[in-house]
C-alpha positions as CSV (number, residue, x, y, z in Angstrom):
1,M,-15.6,-43.0,-33.0
2,P,-17.4,-41.6,-36.0
3,E,-15.9,-38.4,-37.0
4,W,-19.1,-36.3,-36.6
5,I,-19.3,-37.4,-33.1
6,Q,-15.7,-36.2,-32.3
7,T,-16.6,-32.9,-34.1
8,A,-19.5,-32.4,-32.1
9,I,-17.3,-33.1,-28.9
10,D,-14.9,-30.4,-30.0
11,V,-17.7,-27.9,-30.6
12,V,-19.2,-28.5,-27.0
13,E,-15.7,-28.2,-25.4
14,V,-15.0,-24.9,-27.4
15,I,-18.5,-23.5,-26.3
16,G,-17.8,-24.6,-22.6
17,E,-14.3,-23.0,-22.5
18,A,-15.8,-19.9,-23.7
19,L,-18.7,-19.9,-21.0
20,F,-16.8,-21.2,-18.2
21,P,-13.0,-20.6,-18.6
22,S,-10.6,-23.0,-16.9
23,R,-8.5,-21.6,-14.1
24,N,-5.4,-21.8,-16.3
25,E,-2.3,-19.7,-16.0
26,E,-3.8,-16.9,-18.1
27,T,-7.2,-16.6,-16.0
28,E,-4.9,-16.7,-12.8
29,K,-3.0,-13.5,-13.8
30,D,-3.7,-10.5,-11.8
31,P,-6.7,-8.8,-13.8
32,F,-5.2,-5.2,-13.1
33,M,-2.3,-5.6,-15.3
34,S,-0.9,-2.1,-14.9
35,V,-0.6,-2.6,-11.3
36,M,2.8,-4.2,-10.8
37,P,4.3,-6.1,-7.9
38,I,6.1,-3.1,-5.8
39,E,9.2,-5.3,-5.8
40,D,9.5,-4.8,-9.6
41,L,9.8,-1.1,-9.5
42,P,13.0,0.6,-9.4
43,D,14.4,2.4,-6.5
44,S,13.9,5.8,-8.2
45,S,10.0,5.3,-8.2
46,R,8.2,8.1,-6.6
47,T,6.4,6.8,-3.4
48,W,3.7,7.7,-1.1
49,V,2.9,5.9,2.3
50,F,-0.5,6.2,3.5
51,G,-0.9,5.2,7.2
52,S,-4.3,4.3,8.6
53,D,-5.0,5.8,12.1
54,R,-6.2,2.4,13.1
55,T,-5.6,-1.2,12.2
56,L,-8.2,-2.6,9.5
57,D,-9.3,-6.1,9.8
58,A,-9.5,-8.5,6.8
59,A,-12.9,-7.2,5.8
60,K,-12.0,-3.6,5.8
61,S,-8.7,-4.3,4.1
62,K,-10.6,-5.9,1.3
63,V,-12.8,-3.0,1.1
64,L,-9.8,-1.0,0.8
65,M,-7.9,-2.9,-1.8
66,D,-11.0,-3.6,-3.9
67,A,-11.1,0.1,-4.4
68,V,-7.6,1.1,-4.6
69,D,-6.5,-1.6,-7.4
70,P,-9.2,-0.6,-10.0
71,F,-8.3,3.1,-9.4
72,L,-4.6,2.4,-9.9
73,Q,-5.4,0.3,-13.1
74,Q,-6.8,3.6,-14.7
75,W,-4.7,6.0,-13.0
76,K,-3.3,8.5,-15.5
77,A,-1.5,11.5,-15.8
78,H,-2.4,13.9,-18.6
79,G,-3.8,11.0,-20.3
80,A,-0.7,8.8,-20.0
81,E,-0.8,5.6,-18.0
82,L,1.4,5.4,-15.0
83,T,3.5,2.3,-14.2
84,V,2.5,1.9,-10.7
85,G,2.9,-0.7,-8.0
86,R,1.3,-1.0,-4.3
87,A,1.9,-2.7,-1.1
88,W,-0.3,-3.2,1.9
89,K,1.4,-4.0,5.0
90,H,0.6,-4.6,8.7
91,N,-3.2,-3.9,7.8
92,R,-2.2,-0.2,8.4
93,F,0.1,1.0,5.5
94,L,-0.8,1.5,1.7
95,T,2.3,2.3,-0.2
96,V,1.8,3.3,-3.6
97,A,4.9,3.8,-6.2
98,V,5.0,5.2,-9.6
99,D,8.1,4.6,-12.1
100,Q,8.7,7.9,-13.3
101,S,10.8,6.9,-16.1
102,T,7.8,5.9,-18.0
103,A,5.5,8.7,-17.0
104,G,5.5,10.9,-13.9
105,A,2.5,11.4,-11.7
106,S,1.1,14.9,-12.2
107,G,-0.3,17.0,-9.5
108,C,-3.9,16.4,-10.7
109,S,-3.4,12.6,-10.7
110,I,-1.9,12.8,-7.1
111,D,-5.1,14.8,-5.9
112,G,-7.3,12.1,-7.5
113,L,-5.5,9.3,-5.5
114,F,-5.9,11.4,-2.3
115,R,-9.6,12.1,-2.9
116,A,-10.2,8.5,-3.7
117,L,-8.7,7.3,-0.4
118,K,-10.5,10.1,1.5
119,S,-13.8,9.1,0.1
120,L,-13.2,5.5,1.4
121,E,-12.7,6.6,5.0
122,P,-16.6,6.4,6.0
123,R,-16.5,2.8,5.0
124,L,-13.5,1.9,6.7
125,G,-14.1,3.6,9.8
126,A,-10.4,5.0,9.8
127,S,-8.5,7.8,8.4
128,M,-6.1,7.0,5.4
129,V,-5.1,10.4,4.7
130,T,-3.3,11.8,7.8
131,S,-0.3,14.0,8.7
132,G,1.8,14.5,11.5
133,L,1.2,10.9,13.2
134,I,4.0,8.9,14.5
135,F,3.4,5.2,13.9
136,Y,5.2,2.6,16.4
137,C,4.9,-0.8,17.6
138,D,4.0,-1.1,21.6
139,A,5.1,-3.6,23.9
140,N,2.1,-5.8,23.0
141,G,3.2,-6.0,19.4
142,E,0.5,-3.8,18.0
143,I,1.0,-0.8,15.8
144,Q,-0.1,2.6,17.4
145,S,-0.4,6.0,16.0
146,V,0.2,9.2,18.2
147,D,1.1,12.8,17.4
148,R,4.6,14.1,18.2
149,E,3.7,15.5,21.6
150,Q,2.4,12.1,22.7
151,F,5.2,10.2,21.2
152,V,7.7,12.5,23.3
153,A,5.7,11.9,26.3
154,L,5.7,8.3,25.7
155,G,9.6,8.4,25.6
156,A,9.9,10.4,28.8
157,Q,7.7,7.5,30.4
158,G,10.0,4.9,29.0
159,K,7.3,3.1,27.1
160,V,9.3,3.8,23.9
161,N,13.0,3.5,23.7
162,G,15.7,2.7,21.2
163,R,14.6,-0.8,20.5
164,T,11.0,0.3,19.8
165,R,9.9,-0.5,16.1
166,V,8.9,2.7,14.2
167,Y,7.6,3.1,10.8
168,D,8.3,6.3,8.5
169,P,5.7,7.4,6.2
170,T,7.4,10.4,5.1
171,V,9.6,8.3,2.6
172,T,9.5,9.8,-1.0
173,N,11.0,7.0,-3.1
174,L,11.3,3.2,-2.9
175,A,15.1,3.5,-2.1
176,E,14.1,5.1,0.9
177,W,11.1,2.9,1.5
178,R,13.1,-0.2,1.2
179,A,15.8,1.0,3.5
180,R,14.2,3.0,6.2
181,F,10.4,2.6,6.3
182,E,10.6,0.1,9.2
183,L,13.5,0.3,11.5
184,D,14.3,0.3,15.4
185,L,13.9,3.8,16.8
186,K,17.5,4.1,17.5
187,D,18.3,3.9,13.8
188,S,15.6,6.3,12.7
189,W,15.1,10.0,12.6
190,H,12.4,9.5,15.5
191,A,15.3,9.1,17.9
192,K,15.6,12.9,17.9
193,L,12.2,13.1,19.4
194,I,13.1,10.9,22.3
195,K,16.4,12.7,22.9
196,Q,14.7,16.3,23.2
197,N,13.2,15.2,26.1
198,Q,15.8,13.5,28.0
199,P,17.8,15.2,30.6
200,A,21.1,16.9,29.6
C-alpha cells in the first residue's frame, strides 16, 4: 500500500476517534470521579440516610440519581472537595457518606445537600427529607413507613414481630450502617418500641 494512503487512513482514524470515541475502558468509567463506591470508604465516614416515604419506580429512581450524582461530584465544604460515596437501596434509601479524613462536610454543605433533595420532591412525588418515620418490611415483602405510634400499634396487632425486617436511617457513620442499617427487629433498637406495648 502506498505510504500516502496509509497516512490518510491514520488521519481518518484519529479524527473519527476524536468525534466518536470508542467505548473503551477509559470512556466506560464513572464520569463522576469524585463519587466513590461506598464500599471503598472507611468505616469512620460520616453518613446520612435519606428514606423516601414511598417506593420509587425505575423512572423516578433515575430522576433522583441523575440529580444526586452531579451534585455530589461538585459537593464542597469551604471550597474543599469532599471524598464522597453513595448507595441507593431498595428504591427507598439514599445513603451518602463522606470520608472525614480528607475534608469534613461543613454545616453549609450539609444544608446544601438537604435543600437539593428537598427540591427534587415534587418531581419524585415522594418526600426524601423526612424525620421520625419507622421503616419496616411487611408480610408481602414491601417496605413501609409509619410513625412511631403506628408502629407500636402494629406490634400490638401482631403485624410486626421479632422477625420483621427493619431499617435504621439514624446511623451516623459507615461502621454503623454496615452493621445495623438492615436487621431483624429483635436485633434492633426497634424492639424497645414493641416491648413498650406488651403486657407485663
